[in-house]
Structures are given as C-alpha cells and as structure tokens.
N, C-alpha and C positions, 0 to 999 in steps of 0.2 A: 536438633535442628541445624547445628553448625555445619555438619557435613553436607546437609541439603543445601544450605546456603553457599558453601564453597563450590559444589557442582553447579548451581545456578549461576554463580559468577563466571565460571568457565563458559556457561552458555552465552553470557554477555559478550565476553571476549571472543566467542567462537565466530560470531557472525561476520566480523570484518576479516578474521584470519582465514575462515573456510572460504569465504567468497574470493579472497585474493588468491588462495591456492587454486580454486577452481577456474577462476577467470584466466589463469596463466596456462591452463591446459585446454581451454575451450574454443580457441580459434582453429578453424578448420580449412584445409583445401588451399587453393592458391591465394585466398585472402590473407592467410597466415604470412605467406611469403612477402606479399606486397606490404602488409601492415608492419612486419619486421623491418623492412628497409625504411619505412617512414619513422618508426620509433628511433631507429639509430640516427637519423639525420637530425633531429631536434627542430626547434622552431625558434626563430629570432624576431618575427614580426607578424602581425596579423593583417595581411593586405597593406593598408596605408601605414599601418604602425601608430596611427594617431586617430583622432576623431572622438566620438561621443562615448565609446565603450568604456573607458577608463579616464577619469578626470582627477589626477592627484591633487590638484589646487583645491577643489571642493570636497575631495573624498568620496567621489561618486562612482559607482559601478553600475552600468546599464545593461540590463538582461531582457530576456524575452520569456513570456509565459505561454506554454503551448495552448491553453484553454482558459477560458474565464472560471474563476472559482465559483461553483454553484451557490455557495453561502459560506460564511465564516462563523457560524454559531458552533463552537466546539462541542456543545452537547449533542449536535446532530450531524456534524460533518463526517463523511464516509470516503471521499474520493482523495486521490494522491495530490492533486493540485491544491485543494483547499488545506490539506494537512500540512503541505510544503509551506504554504503562506503562514499558517497558524503557528508552525514551528519556529518561525522567525519573529513573531510578534507576541507569542504567549509562552508561558513557562508553567510546568507543573511541580509537583513536589520533588521530583527527580527529573534529570535530563541526561542526554548522552553527550560526551565531550567529543573532542576532535580525534580521539583515539577509539571512539565508539564504545566507550565504557560508561556505566552509570555512575553519576557523581551528583552531589547535592544541587537542587534547585531552590525552590522556595523554602523547602525543609532542609535545615542545616544538619539535622541528625534525626535518626529514627530507630526504632526497635519493632521487629516483626516476629510475632510468636504463632503458634498453632491456632489460637482463638482470637487474637486481637493485634493491631499494629497502633503504634503511636508515633506521630510525626511533630518534630519541634520546629516551628517555623522561624526563619531568621528575622530579625527586628527591622532590617533595612530593606526588606521587599516592599515595593511600592507599586501602585497603579500609575499609569501615565498622567493622571491628574494630581498625583502627589500624595494620595491617601494610601495608608498601609494596606497590604494584602493580609487578611486575617483567616482564621481557621473557619469563620462563618462563611467566607467566600467559597470555600471547598464544600461545605455542607450544602449550601444552596445549589452549587453547580451539579453535584452528584444527585441530589434529590431531583432536580430538573430533568437530568438525563434518564432516570428510571421511570419518571412520571409517564404513565401511558398517554396522558394528553399531549405530551411532547412528541410522541411518535417517532422516537429515535431509533434508527436501525442499528445503532451501536449500544443500545441499552445493556446487550447481553454481556459486554465486556465489564460491566458493573456487577455481575452476579456473583463475584467473589465476596462482595460485601453482604453482611447478613440481611436478609429479607428483600434484597433487590429484585429477584426474579418474581416473588410473590406480588411486590408492589407493581412491577411491569405488567404483571398479568391482571392487575386490577383487584387482587385478592386481599391486599393490605393497604392502609393509608400510606401517603409518602413519608410522613412524619416518622414511620416505623423503621426507615432505613438505618442501618447499623453504623451511623457515623455522628460524632459529637465534637462540638467546639468546647472543649474544657475551659479554655480561655482564648483570648486573641491569638496566642502563639502556640497552642497545643490542640492538635487534631487526633481524636481517638476513633479507630475503626474496629468494629466487630467483623469477624470474618465468618462467612457462611460455613466454611470447612477449612481445614489446614490448606494454604496455597503456597506451594513451594516458590512460585514466581511472581509474588504480589508485588514486589519492588519494581518488576518490569512493567507491570499494568499501570502503576501510577505515573510513569513517564508518558503514557499515551494521551493523546488529546482530549478524549472524553473526560479524563480526570483533571482537566484544567480548571482553574478557578474562574468563577463569574460573580460579580458584585451585583447583589440583588437590587439596590435602589437604581443603579444604572440600567440593569437589564428591564426593570419595569418601566422606566421612562422611555424606552425605544418603541413601546407600543407594538409588539410583535415583529419588529424589524431588526432585532438583535442580530448583528453580523452580516446585515445586507448592504451596508455602506461603510465608508471610512469613518463616519462620525457617529455610527451606531454600534461601535465596538470599543471597549476600554480594554487597554493593553498592559500586560505586566512583563513582557518579554524585551529582547534586546532591541527591537525596533517597533515602530508605531506607524500604522498607514495614514499618510497625510493627503493622499489623493487616489481615488478610485473611480476612473471613468470606465464605465461597464462597456466591456467588449473592445476596449482600446488600451488602457494602461492602468498600473497599479504602482504607486510610488510609496516606499518606506523610508523613514528617517530614523536615526538613532534615538532611542528613547532615553532621555536624559534623567529619568526617574528609576531606570533599571539598576538594580543593586550591584551588578557585576559589569557595569558599562565600561571598565577599564580593558576588558577583553575584546570589546567591539572597537575595531580600528577604523572602520569606514563609517561616513556619515549618512550616505544615501545608498539604498538599493533601488534603482529606478527601472522597474518593468515597463519600459516604454513602449513595448510591442505585445500584442496578444495574437499569435497565429501558430498554428501547427503545421503549415506548409514548410516542408524541409528546404526546399530551394529559396524560399523567402528567408528563412532563418540563416541559411548559408551566405546569401548575398548580404545580409546585414552584418554578418560576422567579417566577411571579406572587406566590407566598406569600413570597418572599424567602428560600427555603430552598437554591437553588443559584444560581451566579454566572454560569452560561452555559448555552444549550440551542440546538439547531438547530431550524428550523421546517420544517413540512410544508405541503402544499396545504390540509389540513383545519383547521390552527391559524393560517395566515398572516393571515386576515382579522381574527382576534381580536388579534393583534399590532398590526395597523394601527389598529384601533379604540382600543387602548391608547396609541397615539401613540409607541411605542418607536422608538429608532433602529436601523434594521436594517442588518446588514453582510452582505456577499455575498462568496464566494469560490469560485473554481473550484480543486477540490483535486487536479487532475492526473490523477484515475482515469478508466479507460475500463471500461465494463460491456458484457458480451456474452453471447450463447448460445454454449456450447461443446458440440460434439458429441462422443460416444463413438466413437472409431475403433477400438476393440478387436474382435477376432474374436468373432462371435456376436451383434454388435449391427447392426441394419439400417441404423443411421446411418453405417455404413462406406461405404454405397452413395452415390456422388456425386450422382446424379439425384435421390435423396430429399433430400439437403441442399440442392441447387439448388432444389428445389420448395418447401421451407419458406422459403428466402431470398426467393423471388419472391412468396410469400404474405404477407409482412410488410413493414411501413412503420415505420422508426424514428421519423420525423416524427409520424405518428399517435400512436405510443407516448408520445413526449415531450409533445406539445401537447394531445392529447385525453385521455390516461390519467393521466400523471404530473403535468402541469400545475404544475410547480414553477419559478419563475424561476431562470434560470442554467444549467438543464440544456440540453444541445445534442444534437440526434439524432446517433447514431453513424454514422461512415463508415469508420473504421480502427481497427486495433489501436493505432496511433501517434496519441496526443491532439494537438490542434492547437497546443499551446503549445511543443512539443519544437522546440529550435533545430536548424537545418540548418548550412550553411556560411556563407551571406550572408543568408538569410531563414529563416523556419521550415521544418522539414522537409516539412510538408504544403504549403507554398507552392512549394517546389522540386519535389515529388513529389506532385502531386494524387492523392487516393485514388480508384481506380476504384469506381464505385457501380452498383447495379442498382436500377431502378425496380420498385415492386410491379407484377405482371403475372399476375393469377390464371389467364387462359388458359394462358399459358406454363407457369405453375406446374404446372397439372393435366396437362400433356404430359409434364413431367419426371417426375411421379409415376407415370404409366402406364409409362414407360420403366424406372423404378425397380422397379415390380412384376415386369415381364418379366425383368429381370436377376436379381432376387432369387427368381424362381420362385413368386411369391405372387399370389393373387387379391386379397388385401386386407393393408394393412400392419397388424401387430399394434398394440395399444395402445402408445404410448411414454410412457416415465416422465421427466417433467420435474422434476428435483431443484431445489428453491428454498429460500431463507431464510423466516424467519417474520416479517419486518419488513413494515410497511405497504406500502413501495413494490414489494417482491418479490410481495406478495400481488396487488396490482394488475396488476403485470406478467404474472405466471403465468396470471392469469384471462383477461387480455386475449389472451395466446397461445392458451390453450385454446380460447376462443371463435373466434378468428380462423382457427386451422388447421382446426377443425371446419367452419366455414362455407365456407372457400375449397377445402380439399382433403379434407373428410370424415374427417380424421385424429381419432383418439381420444387425447387427451393426459391421462395420469393425473399429478396434481400430487402430488409427494412433499415436503411441507413439513417442514423440520427446523430445529431451533435451530442456531445457528452451529457449535458443536463437532461435532455429529452431521452437519451437512452436509459439513464438512470430511472427517470420516472416510469418508463415502460417497463423495465426490468421489475421494479417494486410493484407495479399494477399486475404482473404476470401476463403482459401483452406480447407473447412470442411463443414459438415452439422450441426454437433453439436460439441461444444468444452467445455471441463471443464475449467471453468475461475473462477476468483476470483477478489475482488476489495477491498483494504484497504484505509482508509481515508487519504486524502492528506491534509485537514484542518478540524478544529473542528467546523463543521457546516454540517447539513443535505444535503446541496447542493453538498458536494463532492460525494455523491452517487446519488443525484436527477437529475443531468445533464448528467449521464453516457450514457443513451440512447436517448439523444437529437440528431437530425439529424446531427448537425455540429460537434459533438464530435468523433474525429478520433479513440478514445478508443470504440467506438460503432462498434466493429469489424464485427458483422453481418449485419450491415447498416440498422437497424430499422429506419423507417421514418414515424413519426405520427404528423401531424400539431397540433392536440389537445395536445399531450404531450409537444411539443415544446413551446405551449402558456403558459402552467402551468410552465415550466421551467423558461421562461422569467419573470413570476410573482415572483418566488422564487428568482430570480436573483436580481430584481430591486426594490421590495418593502421593505420599511423600517418599515412596520407594522408587528411585530412578528406573530400575529395571521393569518394574510393574507398570510404570507410566509408558516406557517405550514399548512394552509388549502390546499395550492398548493401542498406540498409534500403529504398530504393525496390523492389527486386527481392523482398524479403521481403513487403513490403506487397502486391505484385502476386500472388505465390503463394498468400497467405492468402485473398485475394479469389477467385482463379480456382479454387482447390481448395475453396472454400467451408469453410474450416477452422473458423472462427467467424463468428457474425453480430453485429457491433457494434450495441449498443442505444443508448447514450448516453454522454456525458462529463458528469460529475456537478458541478453547482454547488450550493453550500451557502449558505443563507440563515440567519442566526443573530442572536441577542441576547445581550449581556453586561451584567453589572452595571457601572454607570458608576464604582463605587468601585475597580474594578480597571483597571489599564493595563499594557500590555506583553505581553498575549497574543500569540504569533506563530502566524500560519497559513502553512503551507508545503506544498508538493507533495512535497518530499523531506525525510525526517527525521520526527520525531514531531510529530504534528498532532491537535489544537492542543497547543502547547507553552506550559506555564505557568511554565517555569523562571525567566523574567525578570519575572514579573508582580510589581507594587507595588500596595500598597493606598493609594488616594488619600482622604485624610480630607476630609469636608465636601461630597462630591458628592451 
C-alpha cells in the first residue's frame, strides 16, 4: 500500500502544479500580448484605492457571490457556489492547505489500509456553539448522505464505504453503513474495496460532520439559513439575506483559528453581472472579481495586474438519454457532434484568454502514471463535417420514423457565457442541420432542478473536480451516479468505472480511464465544449487568496490584509 499512497500523494500535489504549467501555455492570440503587457505593469491601486473592499481596522474583506447558494446542507450540496461557502465554514477529517496539499483537519492522524481506515480526531475540534466535534457527528452525517430518503445526488461519492451503495438503493438499512464511532475521538471505516484515493474523498463536503441533535432541531431546514447551520470551520455565517448578501465572521471556536487572520468575509453583493462586478471593484467596494471578454479591455486600460488560473473544470453539452427523448438516438447525437466546432466556440464566440477547446471529459491537467492522463491516452476527436452530419441526421429520422426532428429544448444558465454559447449552438444547428433549438434559460437553482427532473433534450453542463484523481470525472456517467442527469446507461462503461474504483495498480486504473474516454466519444454521450480559464483582479491590500482545482475556490481562509499597499 505504501507505493500506492506515494503515487496518490503525487496526485494531490499534481493539481496545482499541472494547472500552473497548463495555464502558462493556454493564453492565445492577441489577448496573450495584451495580457503580457498588463502583467508586467503591476497594480498599485483599485480605482479609489480605498472604500469598502478592505477595512484593516475591522479586519473585513468585502466580496461578491455570483449566485445564491441553493442550500448549505453538506449532505446534499452539489454546486460550486454552495461548496465554496461550505469550504469556509465547515471542515472534514482532512483539508487542503494553501499549497493545495492534503493536511490534517478534524482528524489529527489516520491509517488507511485495503479493508479499513481509522481516523483519530483532535481533542480541540469544536462546533461554533463550543461543543466538541465527535466521531458520532461523522457517523450521523455519512448515514444521512446515503439514506435514500435524503435524496442526495452526491450519495455516490460515499460508495467507497462498505454497504453505502446497497443502502442508497434501499436494499439495506442505514445502520449497516460501514462506519463506527469507536469512541468520541476514534472513527473506524470499513471500505467496500481497496480505495487508493480514500484520503482524497474524506476532504470533500459530503464527508463533513453534522451534529444530530442540531440537525433534528431544524425541522428539515438544515442549511437553509444562517441560523439553521452549525459550523466547525474557520468562519461562521452570521447573516444571510437571500438573494442579497451573505456575511461570514471568524469562528472563535475553530481549533486552528490562529491561521485565520481576517475577522469578516462580507459577501455584500450577489450578482453574476460582470459589468456590475467590475464597477464594484473599480469603486473600491469588493476585493476580487473575475473578468469577461466585455470588460477585459477596460481592465487593461486601468493598468491593473491581471491574474489567470485554470480552474480544472470541463464544460460540455449533455444529452438526455431517457425514454421519450429523440436524443437517445445515436445518429442524431453524432449529427450534432459533427455540426459543431469547440475551437470556433472558444476563439470566436467566448473569446476569453485561458479557455481551451474541449476534447474530452478528462481535463488536460489530470495526472496519469508518468505523464498527464491525456498525454498517455490522447483524446479521440471528430472534426466538424457538415455533409457527414446531414447524412447522420437523415439516418436518425429513418430510425425514429420521423420526417422532421421536433424542436429540441436546450437548457442553459442565465450567465453571459451561457447566453453566447446557447445562441451560437442555436444558430449553428439551424444553419447546418435545420434543427430548431428552443433555449430554456434558467437561474442556477432552477436549472439544477430541471436537470435533475430530466426536463431537457440538451443541457449546457459542466463539472469541476471533487478530489484530485481522474475518477472524479471518470464515474460521472456511470449508471448509478445521480449527477448523470441524462441517465446514460452502459454496462461496459460501468465495468471500466468499477476497475478504476477498485484497482490498486496505477496502470490498470489509467487504462480504465482510457477506455471510459473512448466509450464517451464513440457513443457521443456528451460533447466537450471547453476547459475554463479564469482571468481575475484582486485588491493589492489582500494577500494569501488561494486558487485551486480541488477544494473551495477561491479560498480566502488564509488571506491577510497588507497595510500601505
């Protein structure tokens, strides 16, 4: 097991390193030259250089949230906004530090073997009401996560624990889950199979603790408001005005509070309007914002020091494979694939530096055995071919018994990039294939609800890594994964996912991922669009903000206020 563990530690370190290397080579065209000038120039002020963004006297940093967190129940949360917030107010057995390495969290030490794992909890871990965090809190949280009555879409990430999958399917009682509080400070976990990456899993939000008595007291509103959540992380939410603001203050009961240097993270604004965010930054009201194509030039004119980061995410078109949807037809999916060009989308439509055309569900930064996974297993690709696309469309009509394909519903978000992307696809599929695409634009929470219900033909979706291993992408379209919202079901793919889950041989695991990549392409399960790059600006009076592919991002836990910048 030691060689496996060392290899997996390399995986942990690889995320930040690979992304840094990749980001350095991902800026394209004129934008590269422009950005290069800006990086060289540096930044000495943010607009007024004062204002609400940073208040050294009170230790307050003011920020913006792009969207309202749908809910903050760690046993059910799936979206990036909720996970970002939870990562600041909660802590699991392990966590990622400022160097993006796994370090002790609530657990001060642990042993992981092929059949079981034992975690030793620190004595000074406390809830925000001062009570100790115990092994029972993890037992309750994990049982809740896999309980079918909880309907957690992330229950699958617990399947490494013995009997978790059977419980989630309703085949065994919740009490049969392979987790035991030996005593208040000792958590014993039975594993379903050897899991080479189990330490990475327990750092994820679904594995956070939940205290049973508090959970029961919330009457099914756990995580819905500031006062219906009990905190054990660096911060606690002291105010949550839905749709308007969310304020975090330093948790004085947090065991490692000495590493938390600021007192308040005040998300005083909730808006995804990029121009509104830029204006807030210019006016000295927020300390950080991302940039878009529309406001990038203004940032350059201001002479701001720009930062870039590949966030590790992959974005794609997901098809609905359920009965009753014409997108179950392979020839129709193939026709759509051959009618679209990810490079055109990235370079002519999105036009943001750092974005890379999509080729695979597995992003380019993921580590294989000796090189990156994609270097060892190049992604198969299909060039745009309108003539061939139309031939597949005619075959689809024949198989479906239709003279024309009915209008297809494209479910999308309401952010600027989704708007551009959906309109591009609408026009392109009309021009090449004569397909009518009806855009269903929804706010984030409603889009998630419709995806879960299968209320779409195609959906613009994306996936960010939950843990630093290719499996975080590789099992997404397994038949049992509830995040497989199109309900794709392929026994061959499931078999390869099982190999990747259970093998302790690094090469066998990577071979399995290569096969998963092949199946996803050949069966046209999804259409990769792009890997996302982020260009952002930050107030020079803060330092220590951490960007990462795995864990809460951006992470402000280690931020310091620097006087006199």
